[in-house]
C-alpha positions, 0 to 999 in steps of 0.5 A: 860377859861372864863366861860362866854364864854364857857356857850355861845357856849354849855359848853365845848363839845360845845367849843370842837366840834367848835374848831374840826368844824373850824380846818377841814375847816381849814385843808381842805381849805389850802389842796385844796389851797396847791394841787390846781385844774385846772382852769377854765376860769375866774381863769386863767383870774383873775391869770394874770390880777394879774400877770400884775399889779404886773409887773406894766403892769396895770389891763389888760390881754393882746393882745390875751384876749377875751374881756376886764379886765374891766369886770373883779371884780378887788377885787381878782387881786388887792388882788393877786396882793399885795401878788405876790408884798409882796412874790417877785415874782407870787407865786400863791400857796402863793396866794391861801394858803392865801385866804384859810386862809381867806375863813376858816373864813366863818366856823367861821361866819356862827358859830357866826350866827348860834348862834347869831339866835338859840343857838350853835346848830344851830351854829354847824349846819350852821358851820360844812355845811359851813366846808365839802360845796365841791365846796367851797372848788375846787374854793378855790384850784384855784384863784376864787373870790366865797370863798372870797365873801362868807367870806365877805358875811357872815363877813358883815352880822354878822357886821350887826347883832353885830351893831344892838346890844342892845347897842342901844335899846333906840333910836339907835343913840349909835351904829352908828359908829359900822355901818362903819364896814358892810359897809366897808365889802359890799364894798369890798364885792361888788369888788368882785361881782360887783352885791353886790353894788344893796344888800348893797343899799337894806342893807341901805333901811332895816337898815334905816327901822329898827325902824320907831320909831327911824327914824332920828337914823336909817336914821344915822345908813343906812349913816354910812353904805352907807359911808363905801361902797363908801370909799372902792368904790370910789377909784376904780370908779375913777379909772374907771371914767380916765382909761375908760372915762365914770362912771363904779362904779365897772366893765363893763360887764354888758351888756353880762350878761344881753343879756345872761340871757335875752337871752329866746331861751337858756330856762335858761341855760347860756351855751346854748347861744351862739350855739341859737345865731349862729344858729339863725344868719348864717350870723354871723357863716360864719363870725366867721369862716372866722375870727377865723377857718383855711381855711381847716376847714370841711364846714358841721361841721362849727357851732360846729368848731366856738363854739369849738374854740370861746368865748361866749363873742366872739360871743356877740362881734360880734352880737353887732358890727353887730347889733349896729356898731356905739355903743361900745360891753358893751352898745349895748349889754345892749340896745339889752338885754334890748330890748329883756327883755321888747319884751319877757315880753309884747309878752310872758308872759307867757313864759317869766315866765316859762324862769324865773322858769327855771332860778331859778332851775338852780340857786338854785337847781343845786349845783355850780361844777359837785362834786355836782352831787355826791348823798351825797352832793346833799342831802347835797345842798338838805337839806341846801335849806329846812331846811333853808327855814324853819329856815327862816320862824322860826326866822321870827316870833322870831327876824323879823329884822334878817328874814327880812335881811337874807331873802331879801339878798338871795331874793336879789340873786335870783332876780339876777339871774332871770335878768343876768344869773342863775349860781350856782355860786351865791348861793355858795357866800350865802352858809355861810348865807343858812347854819346858817338858815338851824341850826335853822331848824334843831334845831326847827324840833329837839326841837319838836321831843323831846317834841313830844317823851317826855313821859307823867309825868302827874298823 
């Protein structure tokens, strides 16, 4: 093994520790993928779309779907459909294991990001946290996009740090082609999580402003990054323009998440939106009951019976049709969401500020999945948050552009949660970024503690 490689990774002990962490992350993910987990509703929908694609039925959900297939991001079902084609039929376990292999790369990427920011110890801390983070593992046991998105995001950030390396220290011009790789990864990420199109644009601005003196080179690097995004996303956008007869960069459904995210009576909990809507629209409740409930349903339990049988998207679609019958559901809900948003901000600014605070807490302070309510995993989640913030502050003093890049991505995730549905699943994608930042904070704390405990050797 090359001496420089050993030295860069903390010596032989560091190499052994890294191998152990990588094997742990890989083994856990493959184990969860092999055994599987009871799929959530979105995982069932992704599996159905992939199956229909493989059968030649197109990007569809079937006649019993509660919302159009275009509301789902295409990246995961397209990949799974390709795996079905490769394996000669529907083999979901094969697809899950393949996705687990991709998901395990997030452990390596977290290590490499941490090592680049503050050395191998920071990288190992970050990689170990990603390797065992339970919510990522549980989603690896079903066809969900979060583990795939986590790998793509951490890979994109790592490639941006690589592209911004010392190879172009003089002018920034020499590494322009390198920015195509992070752009392509961000484009693939947008196909899995469409909101990352906005974060890709933000990344382009940060890259352009990285070297104010060499601004032409900065613009060239940003242009190359955005070109990489466009090359990956454009084919699906063109497909949408033909299939949907309107400009849809990745997926529809933005109106639904905007309305649900802006619905202040829910107090920031998307699981309460349906109940709150029906309680405020009894006529809508009766209409849905007549459509979906049997005639023998008890009259006194209509609301609960409707909520038990009808999904949120069906409730909101019925509300949209009642309010704006001339518009399709997505556009109607988008208009209603904007109306609520501006009305609440203008008329109840303090209440709306409290609403945003509740959404912020729900997004960051609760780990995704019930397993994160267990004390040990709650401690891990909170430690990552606290040490991650500390690491970001330390990084801001040492490596300002890297701190700005990571901080801007985390801030953008927070802003998207404030504007749309506040879900801990948004944070799950960023765990491979938060964990190496926590490693930076932990290494800084340990160095300070060692300095304080060092005996005074002065005469």
